[in-house]
C-alpha angles and dihedrals in degrees: 000000000000115000113200109208105208112187149163121242120281106084097279097120095052091051094050088047090054091049093052096040095050102033109021115102115259095357119157107254140193123221089276114112098179141026126219127194120239123235092276093046102258128128098216091127091066108105112243116236091209130028116271117249099233126192098332098300118207090231132031120175133177132140104241120197110223090214094058135071119235137197113210121185115225105205111177097140131255093283096056118071096158114128102216087132089076088073088062093046103033097162096043133108118236121219107195115198108215139177135210133206085274096057097031093096089060091054093041091062100035093053090059098042101034107026100033093029092220134140105261098212092049093046102045104046138127107278113229091226092060105027131054094200141052095189124128094268091054093048090048091050091048090053091048093050090047089057095042102043107029110122093226092063090086096044133092097043126162119274133157095315127091101278126216110186116208089232087059087061093058094075119051099216093048091047093051092045091053092053090048090052088058088061095259117138106220131199118208112293099166094123091054090046090050091054091049093048095048094047091047099044090109088069099034103045098065090058092048090048092049091049091052091050091052089050089050091053094048095044093041093235111147115238132184111238100172120121097033119144119255090250092052090047089053091049089052090050088050092052090048089052090050095048102035104022089234130126116213107236100245101206095038089057099035092147090049116209140314098203143004093256089069090052091047091051091051092050091046092051090048094052092045094048 
């Protein structure tokens, strides 16, 4: 069976490919016996067992063995969700890696750092032609608007393919269960998952923190939110917007917040006004 791994930018496809190639039962392998993340958390150094299908090539050729399983990366870029590749692999199964509003902040940062190989802080910044400040509140607001308004936020949604949500990948047992549901017999890959999680914590942790803050607000359990990075603050503001349909006034709260009670008071005042 050929499994086409169809994915947005950010290194997710290469990691899933490494998982299947090394730990899926009867998968065609290279001489590699392990996979190690790079400094920015991607697995692009892992040698592919089959050629990547890149930007709808006119020709794709590889001698597949009908008695083996294969992982083939479908790399058409984040802007191209057409499935012409299925004509090349008519008897394959497609695993489409998708994201939701919840996991979008992970993708939003990885696609700059990993796919574009750019410095995030130097790439997403308040433009002088549109902003009269480069203070923390302006940078935070720029990050928030980047999350809220970027056109790719509404892309890579589930359809008729097997769907692997990025949030499914954040817990080992759920990740493994999803692959099993696709009919793939998996050996233990917890060590590889651990290395991926640790090397990608820069992208994952802000979402976990934001989720915990939303839980704190809803359950009325006080939580200290001081000391968070500007990006994490922006992710929290984005989650507040998603859950409460309210945008934190950037300049009015230039110092941001010390605890969730302050956020709760602001939301309460907004709903009562």
